[in-house]
A tleap script that builds the chain and sets N, CA, C and O, in Angstrom:
source leaprc.protein.ff14SB
mol = sequence {
  NMET THR SER PRO ALA ALA VAL ALA ARG LEU
  VAL PRO VAL ILE ALA HIE ALA VAL ALA VAL
  PHE GLY ASP GLU GLN ASN ALA THR HIE TRP
  LEU SER THR PRO LEU PRO LEU LEU ASP ASN
  ARG ALA PRO ALA GLU LEU LEU GLY THR ASP
  ASP GLY ILE GLU LEU VAL GLU ARG THR LEU
  THR ARG ILE GLU HIE ASN ILE PRO SER SER
  LEU ALA PRO ILE PRO PRO LYS GLN CGLY
}
set mol.1.N position { -54.223 -155.711 -3.725 }
set mol.1.CA position { -54.315 -156.114 -5.106 }
set mol.1.C position { -53.018 -155.702 -5.819 }
set mol.1.O position { -52.444 -154.651 -5.531 }
set mol.2.N position { -52.578 -156.531 -6.736 }
set mol.2.CA position { -51.364 -156.276 -7.493 }
set mol.2.C position { -51.713 -155.573 -8.797 }
set mol.2.O position { -52.619 -155.986 -9.520 }
set mol.3.N position { -50.978 -154.503 -9.083 }
set mol.3.CA position { -51.257 -153.748 -10.305 }
set mol.3.C position { -50.736 -154.491 -11.530 }
set mol.3.O position { -49.804 -155.290 -11.426 }
set mol.4.N position { -51.333 -154.230 -12.687 }
set mol.4.CA position { -50.835 -154.848 -13.925 }
set mol.4.C position { -49.365 -154.515 -14.185 }
set mol.4.O position { -48.623 -155.351 -14.700 }
set mol.5.N position { -48.945 -153.303 -13.833 }
set mol.5.CA position { -47.544 -152.918 -14.039 }
set mol.5.C position { -46.615 -153.761 -13.168 }
set mol.5.O position { -45.542 -154.170 -13.613 }
set mol.6.N position { -47.029 -154.021 -11.927 }
set mol.6.CA position { -46.209 -154.845 -11.033 }
set mol.6.C position { -46.110 -156.272 -11.551 }
set mol.6.O position { -45.038 -156.876 -11.518 }
set mol.7.N position { -47.212 -156.802 -12.022 }
set mol.7.CA position { -47.212 -158.159 -12.578 }
set mol.7.C position { -46.310 -158.210 -13.809 }
set mol.7.O position { -45.556 -159.165 -13.993 }
set mol.8.N position { -46.389 -157.188 -14.641 }
set mol.8.CA position { -45.567 -157.147 -15.855 }
set mol.8.C position { -44.079 -157.149 -15.525 }
set mol.8.O position { -43.279 -157.685 -16.292 }
set mol.9.N position { -43.699 -156.559 -14.399 }
set mol.9.CA position { -42.291 -156.559 -13.987 }
set mol.9.C position { -41.851 -157.929 -13.493 }
set mol.9.O position { -40.677 -158.280 -13.610 }
set mol.10.N position { -42.777 -158.707 -12.943 }
set mol.10.CA position { -42.428 -160.010 -12.378 }
set mol.10.C position { -42.372 -161.123 -13.413 }
set mol.10.O position { -41.618 -162.082 -13.249 }
set mol.11.N position { -43.155 -161.010 -14.468 }
set mol.11.CA position { -43.236 -162.087 -15.466 }
set mol.11.C position { -41.861 -162.461 -16.023 }
set mol.11.O position { -41.553 -163.651 -16.090 }
set mol.12.N position { -41.019 -161.502 -16.426 }
set mol.12.CA position { -39.706 -161.895 -16.953 }
set mol.12.C position { -38.819 -162.585 -15.913 }
set mol.12.O position { -38.042 -163.476 -16.256 }
set mol.13.N position { -38.931 -162.181 -14.654 }
set mol.13.CA position { -38.128 -162.809 -13.599 }
set mol.13.C position { -38.547 -164.266 -13.428 }
set mol.13.O position { -37.702 -165.157 -13.342 }
set mol.14.N position { -39.840 -164.496 -13.380 }
set mol.14.CA position { -40.340 -165.864 -13.215 }
set mol.14.C position { -39.975 -166.708 -14.435 }
set mol.14.O position { -39.581 -167.865 -14.295 }
set mol.15.N position { -40.104 -166.138 -15.616 }
set mol.15.CA position { -39.725 -166.863 -16.833 }
set mol.15.C position { -38.240 -167.201 -16.825 }
set mol.15.O position { -37.850 -168.287 -17.253 }
set mol.16.N position { -37.414 -166.284 -16.345 }
set mol.16.CA position { -35.974 -166.527 -16.259 }
set mol.16.C position { -35.698 -167.670 -15.282 }
set mol.16.O position { -34.879 -168.542 -15.568 }
set mol.17.N position { -36.374 -167.672 -14.136 }
set mol.17.CA position { -36.193 -168.747 -13.154 }
set mol.17.C position { -36.599 -170.095 -13.744 }
set mol.17.O position { -35.912 -171.094 -13.530 }
set mol.18.N position { -37.694 -170.135 -14.475 }
set mol.18.CA position { -38.135 -171.388 -15.115 }
set mol.18.C position { -37.089 -171.838 -16.137 }
set mol.18.O position { -36.779 -173.027 -16.219 }
set mol.19.N position { -36.550 -170.913 -16.904 }
set mol.19.CA position { -35.529 -171.270 -17.898 }
set mol.19.C position { -34.268 -171.811 -17.226 }
set mol.19.O position { -33.666 -172.767 -17.715 }
set mol.20.N position { -33.874 -171.211 -16.122 }
set mol.20.CA position { -32.657 -171.639 -15.421 }
set mol.20.C position { -32.853 -172.988 -14.744 }
set mol.20.O position { -31.963 -173.837 -14.786 }
set mol.21.N position { -34.018 -173.195 -14.117 }
set mol.21.CA position { -34.232 -174.401 -13.314 }
set mol.21.C position { -35.023 -175.492 -14.023 }
set mol.21.O position { -35.220 -176.571 -13.463 }
set mol.22.N position { -35.475 -175.233 -15.239 }
set mol.22.CA position { -36.047 -176.287 -16.061 }
set mol.22.C position { -37.547 -176.465 -16.015 }
set mol.22.O position { -38.130 -176.981 -16.968 }
set mol.23.N position { -38.192 -176.052 -14.930 }
set mol.23.CA position { -39.649 -176.148 -14.871 }
set mol.23.C position { -40.184 -175.257 -13.756 }
set mol.23.O position { -39.426 -174.737 -12.937 }
set mol.24.N position { -41.501 -175.092 -13.741 }
set mol.24.CA position { -42.135 -174.198 -12.766 }
set mol.24.C position { -41.941 -174.668 -11.334 }
set mol.24.O position { -41.739 -173.850 -10.438 }
set mol.25.N position { -41.998 -175.970 -11.108 }
set mol.25.CA position { -41.862 -176.492 -9.749 }
set mol.25.C position { -40.484 -176.160 -9.175 }
set mol.25.O position { -40.386 -175.679 -8.045 }
set mol.26.N position { -39.425 -176.409 -9.938 }
set mol.26.CA position { -38.079 -176.101 -9.459 }
set mol.26.C position { -37.876 -174.597 -9.306 }
set mol.26.O position { -37.232 -174.152 -8.357 }
set mol.27.N position { -38.419 -173.819 -10.231 }
set mol.27.CA position { -38.307 -172.367 -10.141 }
set mol.27.C position { -39.028 -171.849 -8.897 }
set mol.27.O position { -38.498 -170.997 -8.184 }
set mol.28.N position { -40.220 -172.351 -8.637 }
set mol.28.CA position { -40.979 -171.945 -7.453 }
set mol.28.C position { -40.237 -172.308 -6.178 }
set mol.28.O position { -40.199 -171.528 -5.227 }
set mol.29.N position { -39.652 -173.490 -6.165 }
set mol.29.CA position { -38.873 -173.912 -4.990 }
set mol.29.C position { -37.712 -172.943 -4.756 }
set mol.29.O position { -37.500 -172.487 -3.633 }
set mol.30.N position { -36.961 -172.630 -5.812 }
set mol.30.CA position { -35.831 -171.716 -5.672 }
set mol.30.C position { -36.296 -170.333 -5.212 }
set mol.30.O position { -35.695 -169.739 -4.317 }
set mol.31.N position { -37.357 -169.829 -5.821 }
set mol.31.CA position { -37.855 -168.502 -5.465 }
set mol.31.C position { -38.330 -168.418 -4.018 }
set mol.31.O position { -38.317 -167.338 -3.427 }
set mol.32.N position { -38.744 -169.535 -3.445 }
set mol.32.CA position { -39.296 -169.512 -2.085 }
set mol.32.C position { -38.314 -169.991 -1.016 }
set mol.32.O position { -38.670 -170.050 0.161 }
set mol.33.N position { -37.090 -170.333 -1.405 }
set mol.33.CA position { -36.106 -170.852 -0.459 }
set mol.33.C position { -35.139 -169.755 -0.027 }
set mol.33.O position { -34.515 -169.120 -0.877 }
set mol.34.N position { -35.004 -169.518 1.289 }
set mol.34.CA position { -34.014 -168.539 1.751 }
set mol.34.C position { -32.606 -168.967 1.324 }
set mol.34.O position { -32.239 -170.138 1.420 }
set mol.35.N position { -31.835 -167.995 0.853 }
set mol.35.CA position { -30.491 -168.267 0.346 }
set mol.35.C position { -29.448 -167.459 1.113 }
set mol.35.O position { -29.631 -166.259 1.318 }
set mol.36.N position { -28.358 -168.096 1.537 }
set mol.36.CA position { -27.289 -167.350 2.215 }
set mol.36.C position { -26.777 -166.176 1.373 }
set mol.36.O position { -26.458 -165.116 1.910 }
set mol.37.N position { -26.702 -166.369 0.071 }
set mol.37.CA position { -26.236 -165.324 -0.839 }
set mol.37.C position { -27.102 -164.063 -0.755 }
set mol.37.O position { -26.635 -162.959 -1.036 }
set mol.38.N position { -28.355 -164.240 -0.370 }
set mol.38.CA position { -29.296 -163.117 -0.271 }
set mol.38.C position { -29.609 -162.794 1.186 }
set mol.38.O position { -30.729 -162.403 1.516 }
set mol.39.N position { -28.614 -162.959 2.054 }
set mol.39.CA position { -28.782 -162.700 3.491 }
set mol.39.C position { -29.920 -163.515 4.086 }
set mol.39.O position { -30.701 -163.022 4.900 }
set mol.40.N position { -29.998 -164.774 3.662 }
set mol.40.CA position { -31.015 -165.718 4.135 }
set mol.40.C position { -32.440 -165.256 3.861 }
set mol.40.O position { -33.360 -165.554 4.623 }
set mol.41.N position { -32.609 -164.534 2.777 }
set mol.41.CA position { -33.950 -164.166 2.311 }
set mol.41.C position { -34.265 -165.008 1.085 }
set mol.41.O position { -33.372 -165.368 0.319 }
set mol.42.N position { -35.530 -165.314 0.909 }
set mol.42.CA position { -35.965 -166.006 -0.305 }
set mol.42.C position { -36.007 -164.990 -1.441 }
set mol.42.O position { -36.393 -163.841 -1.222 }
set mol.43.N position { -35.620 -165.388 -2.646 }
set mol.43.CA position { -35.695 -164.453 -3.769 }
set mol.43.C position { -37.074 -163.798 -3.908 }
set mol.43.O position { -37.161 -162.617 -4.244 }
set mol.44.N position { -38.135 -164.541 -3.657 }
set mol.44.CA position { -39.490 -163.983 -3.779 }
set mol.44.C position { -39.703 -162.793 -2.846 }
set mol.44.O position { -40.490 -161.898 -3.154 }
set mol.45.N position { -39.007 -162.778 -1.706 }
set mol.45.CA position { -39.138 -161.664 -0.763 }
set mol.45.C position { -38.598 -160.362 -1.339 }
set mol.45.O position { -38.970 -159.279 -0.890 }
set mol.46.N position { -37.732 -160.465 -2.320 }
set mol.46.CA position { -37.074 -159.283 -2.879 }
set mol.46.C position { -37.800 -158.703 -4.082 }
set mol.46.O position { -37.409 -157.653 -4.593 }
set mol.47.N position { -38.842 -159.366 -4.537 }
set mol.47.CA position { -39.491 -158.971 -5.786 }
set mol.47.C position { -40.436 -157.781 -5.665 }
set mol.47.O position { -41.102 -157.428 -6.638 }
set mol.48.N position { -40.506 -157.164 -4.510 }
set mol.48.CA position { -41.388 -156.022 -4.319 }
set mol.48.C position { -40.774 -154.687 -4.694 }
set mol.48.O position { -41.463 -153.667 -4.709 }
set mol.49.N position { -39.466 -154.686 -4.999 }
set mol.49.CA position { -38.799 -153.436 -5.375 }
set mol.49.C position { -37.999 -153.641 -6.656 }
set mol.49.O position { -37.646 -154.767 -7.010 }
set mol.50.N position { -37.720 -152.546 -7.340 }
set mol.50.CA position { -36.901 -152.628 -8.551 }
set mol.50.C position { -35.504 -153.150 -8.230 }
set mol.50.O position { -34.960 -153.966 -8.975 }
set mol.51.N position { -34.917 -152.680 -7.119 }
set mol.51.CA position { -33.587 -153.156 -6.730 }
set mol.51.C position { -33.607 -154.647 -6.429 }
set mol.51.O position { -32.677 -155.366 -6.795 }
set mol.52.N position { -34.653 -155.114 -5.769 }
set mol.52.CA position { -34.775 -156.534 -5.461 }
set mol.52.C position { -34.923 -157.373 -6.715 }
set mol.52.O position { -34.318 -158.439 -6.832 }
set mol.53.N position { -35.727 -156.896 -7.652 }
set mol.53.CA position { -35.895 -157.604 -8.924 }
set mol.53.C position { -34.556 -157.692 -9.642 }
set mol.53.O position { -34.202 -158.743 -10.176 }
set mol.54.N position { -33.817 -156.600 -9.657 }
set mol.54.CA position { -32.504 -156.597 -10.316 }
set mol.54.C position { -31.549 -157.587 -9.638 }
set mol.54.O position { -30.813 -158.301 -10.319 }
set mol.55.N position { -31.558 -157.632 -8.315 }
set mol.55.CA position { -30.696 -158.559 -7.585 }
set mol.55.C position { -31.057 -160.009 -7.899 }
set mol.55.O position { -30.169 -160.836 -8.105 }
set mol.56.N position { -32.337 -160.321 -7.936 }
set mol.56.CA position { -32.774 -161.684 -8.264 }
set mol.56.C position { -32.379 -162.023 -9.700 }
set mol.56.O position { -31.909 -163.131 -9.961 }
set mol.57.N position { -32.560 -161.098 -10.624 }
set mol.57.CA position { -32.162 -161.336 -12.015 }
set mol.57.C position { -30.659 -161.582 -12.125 }
set mol.57.O position { -30.230 -162.493 -12.832 }
set mol.58.N position { -29.856 -160.772 -11.427 }
set mol.58.CA position { -28.402 -160.963 -11.471 }
set mol.58.C position { -28.013 -162.301 -10.858 }
set mol.58.O position { -27.098 -162.965 -11.345 }
set mol.59.N position { -28.696 -162.700 -9.801 }
set mol.59.CA position { -28.418 -163.990 -9.176 }
set mol.59.C position { -28.753 -165.128 -10.134 }
set mol.59.O position { -27.978 -166.075 -10.264 }
set mol.60.N position { -29.889 -165.044 -10.797 }
set mol.60.CA position { -30.257 -166.067 -11.785 }
set mol.60.C position { -29.235 -166.139 -12.918 }
set mol.60.O position { -28.882 -167.229 -13.369 }
set mol.61.N position { -28.767 -164.998 -13.370 }
set mol.61.CA position { -27.772 -164.977 -14.443 }
set mol.61.C position { -26.478 -165.641 -13.991 }
set mol.61.O position { -25.848 -166.363 -14.764 }
set mol.62.N position { -26.080 -165.405 -12.753 }
set mol.62.CA position { -24.869 -166.032 -12.217 }
set mol.62.C position { -25.042 -167.547 -12.168 }
set mol.62.O position { -24.122 -168.288 -12.516 }
set mol.63.N position { -26.193 -168.002 -11.744 }
set mol.63.CA position { -26.465 -169.443 -11.696 }
set mol.63.C position { -26.446 -170.009 -13.112 }
set mol.63.O position { -25.848 -171.054 -13.368 }
set mol.64.N position { -27.097 -169.315 -14.012 }
set mol.64.CA position { -27.195 -169.746 -15.406 }
set mol.64.C position { -25.810 -169.927 -16.044 }
set mol.64.O position { -25.607 -170.825 -16.862 }
set mol.65.N position { -24.872 -169.071 -15.662 }
set mol.65.CA position { -23.533 -169.099 -16.249 }
set mol.65.C position { -22.502 -169.743 -15.324 }
set mol.65.O position { -21.298 -169.633 -15.557 }
set mol.66.N position { -22.978 -170.417 -14.270 }
set mol.66.CA position { -22.105 -171.144 -13.336 }
set mol.66.C position { -21.015 -170.270 -12.733 }
set mol.66.O position { -19.856 -170.679 -12.657 }
set mol.67.N position { -21.384 -169.071 -12.305 }
set mol.67.CA position { -20.434 -168.172 -11.656 }
set mol.67.C position { -20.598 -168.345 -10.147 }
set mol.67.O position { -21.609 -167.921 -9.587 }
set mol.68.N position { -19.616 -168.964 -9.478 }
set mol.68.CA position { -19.740 -169.178 -8.031 }
set mol.68.C position { -19.746 -167.850 -7.276 }
set mol.68.O position { -18.966 -166.948 -7.583 }
set mol.69.N position { -20.613 -167.741 -6.308 }
set mol.69.CA position { -20.706 -166.503 -5.532 }
set mol.69.C position { -19.437 -166.254 -4.737 }
set mol.69.O position { -19.086 -165.101 -4.485 }
set mol.70.N position { -18.734 -167.322 -4.332 }
set mol.70.CA position { -17.520 -167.146 -3.544 }
set mol.70.C position { -16.386 -166.549 -4.376 }
set mol.70.O position { -15.488 -165.911 -3.827 }
set mol.71.N position { -16.420 -166.749 -5.687 }
set mol.71.CA position { -15.367 -166.213 -6.547 }
set mol.71.C position { -15.699 -164.836 -7.084 }
set mol.71.O position { -14.799 -164.035 -7.339 }
set mol.72.N position { -16.953 -164.558 -7.254 }
set mol.72.CA position { -17.362 -163.282 -7.834 }
set mol.72.C position { -18.660 -162.837 -7.187 }
set mol.72.O position { -19.739 -163.041 -7.745 }
set mol.73.N position { -18.561 -162.225 -6.005 }
set mol.73.CA position { -19.793 -161.802 -5.336 }
set mol.73.C position { -20.575 -160.800 -6.178 }
set mol.73.O position { -20.017 -160.102 -7.024 }
set mol.74.N position { -21.847 -160.749 -5.930 }
set mol.74.CA position { -22.710 -159.826 -6.661 }
set mol.74.C position { -22.325 -158.406 -6.262 }
set mol.74.O position { -22.401 -158.050 -5.086 }
set mol.75.N position { -21.913 -157.593 -7.233 }
set mol.75.CA position { -21.516 -156.226 -6.894 }
set mol.75.C position { -22.725 -155.379 -6.531 }
set mol.75.O position { -23.835 -155.639 -6.994 }
set mol.76.N position { -22.508 -154.366 -5.702 }
set mol.76.CA position { -23.632 -153.477 -5.389 }
set mol.76.C position { -24.060 -152.716 -6.635 }
set mol.76.O position { -23.271 -152.488 -7.552 }
set mol.77.N position { -25.313 -152.336 -6.640 }
set mol.77.CA position { -25.849 -151.571 -7.768 }
set mol.77.C position { -25.160 -150.209 -7.821 }
set mol.77.O position { -24.984 -149.549 -6.796 }
set mol.78.N position { -24.782 -149.808 -9.000 }
set mol.78.CA position { -24.147 -148.505 -9.200 }
set mol.78.C position { -25.215 -147.448 -9.432 }
set mol.78.O position { -26.230 -147.702 -10.080 }
set mol.79.N position { -24.972 -146.267 -8.895 }
set mol.79.CA position { -25.898 -145.185 -9.197 }
set mol.79.C position { -26.635 -144.766 -8.048 }
set mol.79.O position { -27.461 -143.857 -8.142 }
savepdb mol mol.pdb
quit
C-alpha cells in the first residue's frame, strides 16, 4: 500500500509531466518509456526515492526549457 505522504510527493511530478507533455496520455507514455538519458530506465522507475523524484523533475525542467542533454548533461546531486 502507498502512504499518503508518498502519494503527496508524486502528485507534483505527475502534474509537471502533464504540463510539459500537454495531457495525461502523453505524460503517462513518457513516464513509462525507458530513456537513454536515465540509463534506459523509465522515469516512473525512479519515483520511489527522493533522489529519483529530483532527477525526474530536473529532466522534465530540461525538456520544458529545450535544454538538450548532449549540451548540458544533468549534473549529479550536490550534498
